[in-house]
Structures are given as C-alpha cells and as structure tokens.
C-alpha positions in Angstrom: 114.7 176.5 93.6 114.3 180.2 93.2 111.4 182.5 94.2 109.0 183.6 91.5 107.5 187.1 91.1 108.7 188.4 94.5 110.8 191.4 93.5 108.5 193.9 91.9 110.2 196.9 90.3 107.8 199.8 89.9 110.0 201.7 87.5 110.0 198.9 84.9 106.5 197.8 85.7 107.5 194.2 86.2 109.4 191.7 88.3 113.1 191.3 88.6 114.6 187.8 88.4 115.8 186.1 91.5 119.6 186.7 91.3 120.5 184.6 94.3 121.8 181.0 94.1 119.3 178.1 94.1 117.9 177.3 97.5 116.4 174.1 98.9 112.6 174.2 98.6 112.1 173.8 102.4 114.0 177.1 102.9 112.3 179.0 100.0 109.1 178.9 102.0 110.5 181.1 104.7 111.0 183.8 102.1 107.3 183.6 101.3 106.5 183.5 105.0 108.4 186.7 105.4 106.6 188.4 102.5 103.1 187.2 103.7 103.9 188.4 107.2 104.2 192.0 105.8 100.5 191.9 105.0 99.5 191.7 108.7 99.4 194.4 111.4 101.9 194.5 114.3 99.2 193.2 116.6 98.5 190.1 114.6 99.3 186.5 115.7 100.7 184.3 113.0 101.0 180.5 113.0 103.5 179.1 110.5 102.6 175.5 109.7 103.2 172.7 107.3 99.6 172.5 106.3 99.9 169.3 104.1 100.4 167.1 107.1 98.6 169.1 109.8 95.2 168.2 111.4 93.4 170.9 113.4 91.5 169.3 116.2 90.7 172.7 117.9 91.2 176.3 117.1 94.7 177.0 118.5 94.3 180.8 118.7 91.7 180.5 121.5 94.5 179.2 123.7 97.1 181.9 122.8 97.6 185.2 124.5 96.1 188.1 122.7 99.3 190.1 122.8 102.3 188.1 121.4 104.0 190.9 119.4 107.5 190.2 120.8 107.0 186.5 121.6 107.7 183.5 119.4 107.0 179.8 120.2 108.4 176.6 118.7 107.6 173.0 119.6 109.4 169.8 120.5 109.1 166.8 118.2 109.6 164.4 121.2 110.2 164.7 124.9 113.3 162.6 124.7 114.9 162.5 121.2 117.9 164.8 121.0 119.6 166.2 117.9 122.5 163.7 118.5 120.0 160.8 118.7 118.6 161.4 115.2 120.9 160.9 112.2 118.9 163.3 110.0 118.7 166.2 112.5 122.4 165.7 113.3 123.2 166.1 109.6 121.0 169.1 109.2 122.7 171.0 112.1 126.2 169.8 111.1 125.9 170.7 107.4 124.7 174.3 107.9 126.9 175.4 110.8 130.3 175.1 112.4 131.0 171.7 114.0 131.3 173.3 117.4 127.6 173.9 117.4 126.8 170.2 117.0 128.7 169.6 120.2 127.1 172.5 122.0 123.5 171.9 120.9 123.5 168.2 120.1 122.1 167.2 123.5 119.1 169.4 123.1 115.7 167.9 122.2 114.8 168.3 118.5 112.4 171.2 117.7 110.2 171.1 114.6 110.6 173.8 112.0 107.2 173.0 110.7 105.2 174.7 113.4 106.0 178.2 114.8 103.7 180.8 116.3 104.3 184.4 117.3 103.3 188.0 117.0 103.8 189.6 113.6 107.0 191.6 114.7 108.5 188.4 116.1 107.6 186.3 113.0 109.1 189.0 110.8 112.4 188.8 112.6 112.4 185.0 112.8 111.8 184.6 109.0 114.5 187.2 108.2 116.9 185.2 110.5 116.0 181.9 108.7 116.6 183.5 105.3 119.9 184.9 106.5 120.9 181.5 107.8 120.5 180.2 104.2 122.6 182.9 102.8 125.3 182.6 105.4 125.6 178.8 105.4 125.1 178.0 101.7 123.4 174.7 102.8 121.4 173.2 100.0 120.6 169.7 101.4 117.0 168.7 102.0 116.2 169.6 105.6 118.5 172.6 106.0 115.7 174.6 107.5 115.4 172.1 110.4 119.1 172.7 111.3 118.7 176.5 111.0 115.6 176.4 113.2 117.2 174.4 116.0 120.3 176.5 115.8 118.4 179.8 116.2 116.2 178.6 119.1 118.6 176.4 121.1 121.5 178.8 120.5 119.4 181.7 121.8 120.3 183.7 118.7 116.8 185.2 118.3 116.9 186.9 121.7 118.2 190.4 121.9 116.3 191.6 118.9 113.9 194.4 119.6 111.1 192.3 118.1 111.8 189.1 120.1 111.8 189.4 123.9 110.7 185.8 124.5 111.6 182.7 122.5 109.7 179.8 124.1 109.7 176.1 123.5 106.4 174.1 123.8 107.0 170.8 125.5 106.0 167.7 123.7 102.6 166.5 125.1 102.0 169.8 127.0 101.6 172.4 124.3 99.4 173.4 121.4 101.2 171.2 118.8 101.8 167.5 118.8 104.5 166.9 116.2 104.6 163.2 115.7 107.4 162.2 113.3 110.3 161.6 115.7 108.1 160.3 118.5 106.9 157.5 116.1 110.0 157.0 114.1 112.0 156.3 117.2 109.7 153.5 118.3 107.3 155.2 120.6 103.5 154.5 120.4 100.7 157.0 120.8 98.3 154.5 122.3 100.6 152.8 124.8 101.9 156.2 125.8 98.3 157.4 126.5 98.1 160.1 123.7 95.3 158.1 122.0 92.7 156.4 124.0 90.9 153.2 122.8 89.4 153.3 119.3 89.4 157.1 119.2 91.4 159.0 116.6 91.8 162.1 118.7 95.3 162.9 119.9 95.5 164.0 123.5 97.9 165.9 125.7 99.4 164.6 128.9 96.5 166.2 130.8 94.0 164.3 128.7 92.9 167.4 126.9 92.6 167.4 123.1 95.7 168.7 121.4 94.7 171.6 119.2 97.1 170.8 116.4 98.5 167.4 115.2 101.5 167.9 113.0 102.8 165.0 110.8 99.6 163.0 111.5 100.5 160.8 108.5 103.2 159.1 110.5 100.5 157.1 112.3 98.6 154.8 109.9 95.4 154.7 111.8 95.2 158.5 112.3 96.1 159.0 108.6 93.2 156.7 107.5 90.8 158.5 109.7 91.8 162.0 108.6 91.8 161.0 104.9 88.3 159.5 105.4 87.1 162.7 107.0 88.5 164.8 104.1 86.8 162.5 101.5 83.5 162.8 103.3 83.7 166.6 103.5 84.7 166.8 99.9 81.8 164.7 98.7 79.4 166.7 100.9 80.7 169.9 99.4 80.4 168.5 95.9 76.8 167.5 96.5 76.1 171.1 97.5 77.8 172.8 94.5 77.5 170.3 91.6 75.4 171.5 88.6 71.8 170.2 88.7 70.6 168.1 85.8 
C-alpha cells in the first residue's frame, strides 16, 4: 500500500504522489498516526488503538496522569507468552531485524502494537520511529509492525529521545488494556483465570476492577456475541431516533 493525499505541495496546489516503496497496511497506519498527532497540542494525551476489535468498558483517560508529555505506555498481550513462544511474533521480529535481536529479545513477553498511549511529544517520536523501522528494515510481511513495536520497547531504543523520558509496559491483568489474542490462542481461559465472572460479559483485572479497554475482544466467542448484540441494539435505537417519519 501507499499513502493517499498526505504530501501537500502548496506551490502546485495539489498533492505529490507517494514515491516510497509499497508498505504493509499495518505499517501504513503509523504514518497516518504521526500526521494526526500533529493536530494536537504538546499537552495532549493520545491513545493509539485498533478500534475495530476494541471494546471500551470505561473511559481510560480518567485513570491516566494529566501530564504524560514525555511518557509512553504499551501493554502486554499475556503475562507468560514470550516472543519465542509464539511462531508469528518470532517471525515478525526475525524478518524485520538482525537475528541477534531475536536471541536478545526473544525471552521477553509479547507486547501489542495495537494499543499505545502517551503524551503528544512522545507519540510523535514513537510514530516517527515506527515509520523509520519500516524504511530501515524493508519488511513487507503482514505483522511487521508488531516486530518493530517489540523491538523498540524491549530494546529500549525509544529512551534517550528528548521527547521520551519514560517508556512503560503495562502488565497483563494489571493495566488499562486487556489485549486478549495471545492469552486465548495459547490455551488460557478468561473465566477459569478469573478475568470474567459467572454469566457476566465484563472483563476484569486481577484486582476485580473493570478493565477500561478490552482489545481483541473478538477472540472470545461469548464476549464477541455480547458486544455485537450491544452494537446492534444501539444502532437500532439510533435509527429509530433519526429515521424519516411517514
């Protein structure tokens, strides 16, 4: 893929074509993330999320510090599954980077590239770094962004920038985001693990508190049915309010 209408040239009164090689669609989004981040002030807090499979149970911003300008936070996909444990994540890291980094970082727990929060200056630097990773590695396989994300955070390559003084990792079950894919795909169960109680469809943290964000909710069949049912009900209600009267 290539970006569309991003490079505005004022002298010609139009857009320049994207002259760079084709990139994988998962990576293209970080170029748009960077562009969107420029529309916010330096005091803004920005949450980058894969919205298509994200369920907001609570407003996450109420639990974040008001000043995060030089802080960025990512989240674990499991409390146990390492990069070496998962064939896909092993491939993502190996294909985009020198093999020595797989040996160095492979024992670290997998982080999700689908949920990152930080202050505007930190997000600006992070998205620039992700785009640079694409240019440097030339990786075009699906999932490259996951390898780049884990490389940057676990390798501590974001630290040292004037805009990133803290790069934090939210623990699975103890942070704002419950990212479910690896937890479920590697045979663990939300109910027997205590993250879902009884017939409820709410996903909880280790403390029993409600998790503000559930990412990759579609990996759990019961939660997916519940969320889709809620969406259908809300859509029908909205339609009833706006549909033309006979």
